[in-house]
C-alpha positions as CSV (number, residue, x, y, z in Angstrom):
1,M,15.2,4.6,21.8
2,K,17.7,2.1,22.9
3,N,20.2,3.2,25.6
4,N,18.7,6.7,25.9
5,L,19.8,7.5,22.3
6,F,19.2,11.2,22.7
7,K,22.2,11.8,25.0
8,R,25.5,11.0,23.6
9,V,29.0,12.3,23.9
10,I,29.5,12.4,20.2
11,A,26.1,14.2,19.9
12,A,27.4,17.1,22.0
13,V,30.6,17.3,19.9
14,L,28.8,17.2,16.6
15,A,26.2,19.7,17.9
16,L,29.0,22.1,18.5
17,M,30.3,21.4,15.0
18,L,26.9,22.1,13.7
19,A,26.8,25.5,15.4
20,I,29.8,26.7,13.4
21,G,28.9,24.8,10.2
22,M,32.0,22.5,10.2
23,L,30.2,19.4,9.0
24,G,28.8,21.3,6.0
25,M,32.2,22.6,5.1
26,I,33.5,19.1,5.1
27,S,30.7,17.4,3.2
28,C,29.5,20.1,0.8
29,S,31.0,22.5,-1.6
30,N,28.7,25.3,-0.3
31,E,30.0,27.7,2.3
32,P,27.7,28.0,5.4
33,A,25.7,31.2,5.6
34,D,26.3,33.6,8.5
35,D,24.2,32.9,11.5
36,K,21.0,34.9,11.0
37,S,19.1,36.4,13.8
38,D,15.4,37.1,13.2
39,G,14.3,37.4,16.8
40,D,13.9,33.6,17.0
41,S,16.0,32.5,19.9
42,A,15.4,28.9,19.2
43,Q,16.7,29.4,15.7
44,S,19.4,32.0,16.2
45,G,21.2,30.4,19.1
46,E,20.2,33.0,21.7
47,T,19.5,31.7,25.2
48,P,16.0,32.3,26.5
49,S,15.4,33.9,29.9
50,G,16.0,31.4,32.7
51,S,18.3,29.1,30.7
52,D,21.6,28.2,32.3
53,N,23.4,28.3,28.9
54,T,25.2,25.0,29.4
55,D,25.8,22.3,26.9
56,P,23.1,19.6,26.7
57,A,23.4,16.7,29.1
58,V,25.2,13.7,27.7
59,D,26.3,10.3,28.9
60,E,29.0,7.9,27.8
61,D,27.0,6.0,25.1
62,V,28.1,6.5,21.6
63,P,25.6,6.0,18.7
64,D,25.9,2.9,16.5
65,T,27.5,3.3,13.1
66,D,25.9,1.5,10.2
67,D,27.4,-1.5,8.4
68,L,27.0,-0.3,4.8
69,P,29.7,-1.4,2.4
70,A,32.4,1.3,2.1
71,D,32.4,1.1,-1.7
72,L,28.7,1.8,-2.4
73,N,28.4,4.4,-5.1
74,Y,25.3,5.0,-7.2
75,G,26.9,7.2,-9.9
76,G,25.0,10.4,-9.3
77,Y,21.5,8.8,-9.0
78,E,18.8,11.3,-8.3
79,F,17.0,10.0,-5.1
80,R,13.4,11.2,-5.2
81,I,11.5,12.0,-2.1
82,A,7.8,12.9,-1.7
83,T,6.8,14.6,1.6
84,R,3.5,15.8,3.0
85,E,4.1,19.3,4.1
86,R,2.4,20.7,7.3
87,N,3.0,23.6,9.6
88,F,2.7,21.6,12.9
89,F,5.8,19.5,12.5
90,H,9.2,19.6,10.7
91,S,8.2,18.3,7.3
92,N,11.2,18.5,5.0
93,W,14.0,16.0,4.8
94,I,16.0,18.1,2.4
95,T,17.0,21.8,2.5
96,D,18.6,24.1,0.0
97,D,21.4,25.5,2.1
98,F,22.5,26.7,5.5
99,D,20.3,29.4,7.0
100,G,21.7,29.6,10.6
101,S,18.9,27.7,12.2
102,R,19.9,24.5,14.1
103,I,17.5,22.0,12.6
104,N,17.8,23.3,9.0
105,D,21.6,23.2,9.2
106,A,21.6,19.8,10.7
107,I,19.4,18.5,7.9
108,Y,21.7,20.1,5.3
109,D,24.7,18.5,6.9
110,R,23.1,15.1,6.8
111,Q,21.9,15.3,3.2
112,C,25.3,16.5,2.0
113,A,27.1,13.7,3.9
114,V,24.8,11.0,2.4
115,E,25.0,12.4,-1.1
116,E,28.8,12.4,-1.0
117,R,29.0,9.0,0.7
118,L,26.7,7.2,-1.7
119,G,27.1,9.1,-4.9
120,I,23.6,10.4,-5.1
121,S,21.7,13.7,-5.1
122,F,18.5,14.3,-3.3
123,V,15.4,16.0,-4.7
124,E,12.3,16.4,-2.6
125,N,8.7,17.2,-3.7
126,L,6.7,18.8,-0.9
127,V,3.0,18.1,-1.4
128,E,-0.2,19.0,0.5
129,Q,-1.8,15.6,0.0
130,T,-0.3,12.2,-1.0
131,E,-3.4,10.8,-2.6
132,P,-2.3,11.6,-6.2
133,I,0.9,9.7,-5.4
134,R,-1.1,6.7,-4.3
135,V,-3.1,6.8,-7.5
136,A,0.2,6.9,-9.5
137,M,1.6,3.9,-7.5
138,I,-1.5,1.9,-8.3
139,A,-0.9,2.7,-12.0
140,G,2.7,1.4,-11.7
141,S,4.4,4.7,-12.0
142,D,8.0,4.8,-10.5
143,D,8.0,8.5,-9.4
144,Y,9.6,8.3,-6.0
145,D,12.1,6.3,-4.0
146,M,10.5,7.1,-0.6
147,I,7.3,8.7,0.5
148,N,6.5,10.5,3.8
149,A,2.8,10.5,4.4
150,R,0.4,10.8,7.3
151,C,0.6,7.7,9.4
152,S,-2.9,6.6,8.7
153,D,-2.5,7.1,5.0
154,S,0.8,5.2,5.0
155,W,-0.8,2.4,6.8
156,S,-3.5,2.3,4.2
157,Y,-0.9,2.2,1.4
158,A,0.7,-0.8,3.1
159,E,-2.7,-2.5,3.2
160,Q,-3.0,-2.0,-0.5
161,D,0.4,-3.6,-1.2
162,L,1.9,-0.3,-2.3
163,Y,4.8,-0.3,0.1
164,V,7.7,-2.7,0.3
165,P,7.9,-4.7,3.6
166,V,10.9,-3.7,5.7
167,S,12.1,-7.3,5.7
168,E,12.8,-6.9,1.9
169,L,15.0,-3.8,2.4
170,T,18.5,-5.4,2.5
171,Y,20.5,-2.8,4.4
172,I,18.0,-1.8,7.1
173,D,19.3,-3.1,10.4
174,L,16.7,-2.5,13.1
175,E,19.1,-3.7,15.8
176,K,21.0,-0.5,15.5
177,S,20.3,2.2,18.1
178,Y,19.3,4.8,15.6
179,W,16.1,2.9,14.9
180,D,13.3,3.3,17.4
181,D,12.5,-0.2,18.6
182,N,9.6,0.9,20.8
183,L,7.8,2.8,18.1
184,N,8.6,0.3,15.4
185,A,7.1,-2.5,17.6
186,A,3.8,-0.5,17.7
187,M,3.7,-0.4,13.9
188,T,3.8,-4.1,13.2
189,V,0.9,-6.5,12.7
190,G,1.6,-10.2,13.1
191,G,5.3,-9.5,13.1
192,Q,5.1,-7.9,9.6
193,M,6.2,-4.2,9.2
194,Y,6.2,-1.7,6.4
195,F,7.7,1.2,8.4
196,A,10.9,1.7,10.4
197,T,11.2,5.0,12.1
198,G,14.1,6.4,14.0
199,A,16.5,9.3,14.2
200,S,16.0,10.5,10.7
201,N,12.2,11.1,11.2
202,I,11.7,13.8,13.8
203,T,7.9,14.2,13.3
204,G,7.4,11.6,16.1
205,Y,9.4,13.9,18.3
206,D,7.5,17.0,17.2
207,L,4.2,15.3,18.0
208,T,5.1,14.1,21.5
209,H,3.0,15.8,24.1
210,A,3.9,17.5,27.3
211,L,2.3,19.6,30.0
212,L,3.6,23.2,30.4
213,F,3.0,25.0,33.6
214,N,3.2,28.6,34.8
215,K,5.9,28.8,37.4
216,E,4.8,32.1,38.8
217,M,1.3,30.9,39.4
218,I,2.6,27.8,41.3
219,S,4.5,30.2,43.6
220,D,1.7,32.8,43.9
221,Y,-0.8,30.1,45.0
222,G,1.6,28.3,47.3
223,L,1.3,25.1,45.4
224,T,3.9,22.2,45.5
225,V,6.5,22.5,42.8
226,P,5.5,19.9,40.2
227,Y,9.1,19.0,39.5
228,D,9.4,17.7,43.1
229,L,6.3,15.6,42.7
230,V,7.6,14.0,39.5
231,H,10.9,13.1,41.1
232,D,9.1,11.6,44.1
233,G,6.8,9.6,41.9
234,A,3.8,11.5,43.3
235,W,2.8,13.5,40.2
236,T,-0.7,12.1,39.8
237,I,-4.0,13.1,38.3
238,E,-5.3,13.9,41.8
239,E,-2.4,16.4,42.3
240,F,-3.1,17.9,38.8
241,A,-6.8,18.3,39.5
242,M,-6.2,19.9,42.9
243,M,-3.8,22.5,41.4
244,A,-6.0,23.2,38.4
245,E,-9.0,23.8,40.6
246,A,-7.0,26.0,43.0
247,V,-6.2,28.6,40.4
248,T,-9.4,28.7,38.5
249,S,-11.2,32.0,38.8
250,D,-14.7,32.4,40.3
251,S,-17.2,32.1,37.4
252,E,-18.6,35.6,38.2
253,G,-15.4,37.3,36.9
254,S,-15.0,38.9,33.5
255,E,-14.6,36.3,30.8
256,D,-11.6,38.2,29.4
257,E,-9.9,38.0,32.8
258,M,-10.8,34.5,33.8
259,V,-7.9,32.2,34.8
260,Y,-8.2,28.5,34.2
261,G,-6.3,25.5,35.5
262,F,-6.1,23.7,32.2
263,L,-5.8,24.8,28.6
264,S,-6.2,22.1,26.0
265,Q,-8.0,21.3,22.8
266,P,-10.9,18.8,23.2
267,K,-9.3,16.0,21.1
268,Q,-6.1,16.0,23.2
269,I,-7.6,15.5,26.7
270,L,-8.9,12.0,26.9
271,P,-6.0,10.3,25.0
272,G,-3.5,12.4,26.9
273,F,-4.8,11.1,30.2
274,W,-5.5,7.5,29.2
275,I,-2.0,7.0,27.8
276,A,-0.5,8.7,30.8
277,A,-2.4,6.2,33.0
278,G,-0.7,3.3,31.2
279,M,-3.7,2.4,29.1
280,L,-4.1,1.7,25.4
281,S,-7.2,1.9,23.3
282,I,-5.9,-0.8,21.0
283,E,-3.5,-3.4,22.4
284,K,-1.5,-6.2,20.8
285,N,-2.0,-9.9,21.8
286,E,0.7,-12.5,22.0
287,E,0.5,-13.0,18.2
288,D,1.1,-9.2,17.7
289,I,-2.5,-8.8,16.5
290,P,-4.2,-5.5,17.4
291,E,-7.3,-5.8,19.6
292,F,-9.8,-3.1,20.6
293,T,-9.8,-3.5,24.3
294,L,-11.8,-0.5,25.7
295,P,-15.2,-2.3,25.8
296,G,-15.4,-3.9,29.2
297,N,-12.3,-2.1,30.6
298,E,-13.5,-0.9,34.0
299,A,-10.2,1.0,34.6
300,F,-10.8,3.0,31.5
301,V,-14.4,3.8,32.5
302,E,-13.1,5.2,35.8
303,L,-10.4,7.2,34.0
304,F,-13.0,8.5,31.5
305,D,-15.3,9.7,34.3
306,L,-12.4,11.2,36.2
307,A,-11.3,13.2,33.1
308,Y,-14.7,14.9,32.9
309,E,-14.8,15.5,36.7
310,I,-11.4,17.4,36.6
311,T,-12.3,19.5,33.6
312,Y,-16.0,20.1,33.3
313,D,-17.2,19.5,36.8
314,N,-14.7,21.6,38.6
315,G,-14.7,24.2,35.9
316,S,-10.9,24.3,35.6
317,W,-10.8,23.6,31.8
318,F,-11.3,26.5,29.4
319,V,-14.1,25.0,27.3
320,N,-13.4,25.5,23.6
321,Q,-14.5,24.0,20.3
322,S,-11.2,24.1,18.4
323,R,-10.4,21.2,16.1
324,A,-7.1,22.8,14.8
325,N,-3.7,21.4,15.5
326,E,-2.9,24.6,17.4
327,D,-5.4,27.0,18.9
328,P,-3.9,30.6,19.0
329,V,-6.5,31.5,21.6
330,L,-5.0,28.9,24.0
331,V,-1.5,30.1,23.2
332,D,-2.4,33.7,24.0
333,M,-4.2,32.8,27.2
334,F,-1.2,30.8,28.5
335,Q,1.2,33.6,27.6
336,A,-1.1,36.1,29.4
337,D,-0.9,34.1,32.6
338,R,-4.5,32.9,32.3
339,G,-3.8,29.2,32.5
340,L,-1.8,27.1,34.9
341,F,-1.3,24.0,32.8
342,Y,-1.2,23.9,29.0
343,D,-1.1,20.9,26.7
344,A,1.5,21.3,24.0
345,S,3.3,19.1,21.5
346,C,7.1,19.5,21.5
347,F,6.9,21.3,18.2
348,Y,4.9,24.1,19.7
349,I,7.0,24.6,22.8
350,E,9.4,26.6,20.7
351,N,6.6,29.1,20.0
352,L,6.6,30.1,23.6
353,R,10.2,31.2,23.7
354,N,9.3,34.9,24.0
355,M,6.8,34.3,26.9
356,E,7.7,36.8,29.7
357,T,6.5,34.6,32.5
358,D,8.7,31.5,33.2
359,F,7.1,28.2,32.4
360,G,8.2,24.6,33.1
361,I,7.8,21.3,31.2
362,L,6.2,18.2,32.7
363,P,5.1,14.7,31.7
364,Y,1.4,14.1,32.0
365,P,0.5,12.8,35.5
366,K,0.3,9.1,36.5
367,Y,-3.1,7.7,37.4
368,D,-1.9,7.1,41.0
369,E,1.4,6.6,42.9
370,A,1.2,2.8,42.4
371,Q,2.0,3.3,38.7
372,D,5.6,2.7,38.0
373,D,6.4,5.1,35.2
374,Y,5.3,8.2,33.5
375,Y,4.0,7.7,29.9
376,S,3.8,10.3,27.2
377,R,1.7,10.4,24.2
378,I,2.8,10.6,20.6
379,E,-0.1,12.1,18.7
380,G,1.1,10.6,15.4
381,C,4.0,10.9,13.0
382,E,4.7,10.8,9.3
383,M,5.6,7.3,8.2
384,T,8.2,6.7,5.6
385,G,7.4,4.0,3.0
386,V,9.2,2.6,0.0
387,P,6.9,2.2,-3.0
388,V,6.7,-1.2,-4.6
389,T,7.4,0.5,-7.9
390,V,11.0,1.3,-7.0
391,A,13.3,-0.4,-9.4
392,D,16.2,-0.8,-7.0
393,K,15.1,-1.7,-3.4
394,E,18.6,-2.4,-2.3
395,R,19.7,1.1,-3.2
396,T,16.8,2.7,-1.4
397,S,17.5,0.6,1.7
398,A,21.1,1.8,1.7
399,V,20.0,5.5,1.5
400,L,17.5,5.0,4.3
401,E,20.0,3.3,6.5
402,A,22.6,6.0,5.9
403,L,20.0,8.7,6.6
404,A,19.1,7.1,9.9
405,S,22.7,6.5,11.0
406,L,23.9,10.0,10.3
407,S,20.8,11.6,11.8
408,A,21.8,10.2,15.2
409,T,24.8,12.6,15.1
410,T,23.3,15.5,13.3
411,V,19.6,16.1,13.2
412,E,18.6,14.3,16.4
413,P,21.1,16.2,18.7
414,A,20.3,19.5,17.0
415,Y,16.6,18.9,17.6
416,Y,16.7,17.4,21.1
417,D,19.8,18.6,22.8
418,I,20.0,22.1,21.4
419,V,16.5,23.3,20.3
420,L,14.5,21.5,23.0
421,K,16.8,21.0,26.0
422,S,19.1,24.1,25.7
423,Q,16.8,26.6,24.1
424,A,13.1,25.8,24.7
425,A,13.5,24.4,28.2
426,R,14.1,27.3,30.6
427,D,15.7,25.4,33.5
428,N,17.6,22.2,34.2
429,D,14.5,20.6,35.7
430,S,12.6,21.0,32.5
431,S,15.5,19.4,30.7
432,E,15.3,16.4,33.0
433,M,11.5,16.3,32.5
434,L,12.1,16.0,28.7
435,D,14.3,13.0,29.4
436,I,11.4,11.4,31.4
437,I,8.9,12.3,28.7
438,F,11.0,10.8,25.9
439,A,12.0,7.7,27.9
440,N,8.4,6.3,27.7
441,R,6.6,7.6,24.6
442,V,3.5,5.7,23.5
443,F,2.0,5.3,20.1
444,D,-1.6,4.1,20.5
445,L,-3.1,2.8,17.2
446,G,-6.6,4.1,18.2
447,D,-5.1,7.6,18.7
448,T,-3.0,7.5,15.5
449,I,-3.7,5.0,12.7
450,W,-7.4,4.8,13.4
451,C,-7.8,8.3,15.0
452,D,-10.4,9.3,12.5
453,T,-12.6,6.4,13.7
454,L,-11.9,6.5,17.4
455,R,-10.1,9.5,18.8
456,D,-11.6,12.1,16.5
457,G,-14.6,10.1,15.4
458,V,-15.8,9.3,19.0
459,F,-13.9,11.0,21.8
460,E,-13.2,14.4,20.4
461,T,-16.9,14.9,19.6
462,M,-18.0,13.5,23.0
463,F,-15.7,15.8,24.9
464,M,-16.7,18.9,22.9
465,Q,-20.4,18.2,23.8
466,D,-19.8,17.0,27.4
467,D,-21.3,13.7,26.3
468,R,-20.6,11.0,28.9
469,N,-22.6,8.1,27.4
470,L,-19.5,6.0,26.9
471,S,-21.1,2.6,26.8
472,S,-23.4,3.4,23.8
473,K,-20.6,5.1,21.9
474,L,-18.2,2.1,22.4
475,E,-21.0,-0.2,21.4
476,S,-21.6,1.6,18.1
477,V,-17.9,2.1,17.2
478,T,-16.8,-1.5,18.1
479,P,-17.9,-3.3,14.9
480,V,-16.5,-0.5,12.7
481,L,-13.1,-0.5,14.4
482,E,-12.9,-4.3,14.6
483,S,-13.6,-4.5,10.8
484,K,-10.7,-2.1,10.1
485,I,-8.4,-4.1,12.3
486,E,-9.4,-7.3,10.5
487,E,-8.7,-5.7,7.2
488,S,-5.2,-4.8,8.4
489,V,-4.5,-8.2,9.8
490,A,-5.5,-9.8,6.5
491,A,-3.6,-7.4,4.3
492,F,-0.4,-7.6,6.3
493,A,-0.6,-11.4,6.4
494,D,-0.9,-11.6,2.6
495,T,2.7,-10.2,2.3
496,Q,4.4,-12.8,4.5
């Protein structure tokens, strides 16, 4: 986000207010519940082992405020939200009350403040799938004011003219720092956009990937501390491969005792490395038109071959066939000191708060030292769309703008500064690594919007089967993917 949005002076102040429930006392009639402890240190405010128990790092930037008219009041209007619910990201936008957990209480503060400010009340319907909602929109039913759906589904709804273009949402001001200009740019086609994501939508934060590493194993094997390599610009795939191979057990050992250099699900490996190497499977041309650029990309071929070498060929990857969003086997192995590096989304870092062995957080490695920056992958996110059936688009735009603006001082600091940096991260170095990770997050359309066609449709299956016949796979998928891109370009252009 602009100007390193996550670190703000006001964010630290409001984060402290959140901890004692002051914002909720100001904006809502409900009294905050007592802080509940259920053994969840990331939720109860306890400091995990190794944390320095200091306030989150902040700088002197102050979040933008919105420019909504002060006299907006919608007379108690019931603002209706539909949200796809999943257990691998924070789904809900609305919550019933305080429960003592940081994110929940921040969400409650935000909704109360928006309700009071705009004279509305929120109601949210959590659904397993949004397909019935799509059918209702086609039939012209005005059931919801905003919809949170899987990114690929939302994209499809936009292609079907079921979402209002952002340009028609009067009060949305994408120049404000609480909107994510980097991610929003990835979601446009020919300059047209249907989705504006920012501080109010934390699913893109949840699904940002990092590498976790076992600090004791680094010490026991006499390996270079990865933090130092990152700071020196020398954290590369070569260094990663050397460390992973160094700790991998001899294949003659007991399978239950084997130690591996790298723990990851098959579908995460290739996109994690190609994005970290500064590559995209689908790039935008000068006209902001997506293009499938992997065919003929020799640098990608080299990266593809290298990924197999440092996983299959040196035996450092624990070979699994898991297609789930989280594999409990990998979690157990990492917690049992049977893996040096472990791929994890930020959402799941919290799940390791009770791990006895200290672990650190890293960005994925560069391709080589000549690469300027570290790049981190966003596996996807839920996209918020405004149905074309909404009777008052201006009202909806005001609510979305207020949600984004207030999230920058409530939900975002609660998530990033408190839960991730002060509770999940176990040392100051990991906190710095998170800043590096979030400074250059990448949303690759082939890994997100068209993941069913490319990432999961091609690369996940190839990796699970140790299939290295890249040229034939790219040749077969190219016409399919190019057809999908052409459909999007035509559909988005029709609305301009």
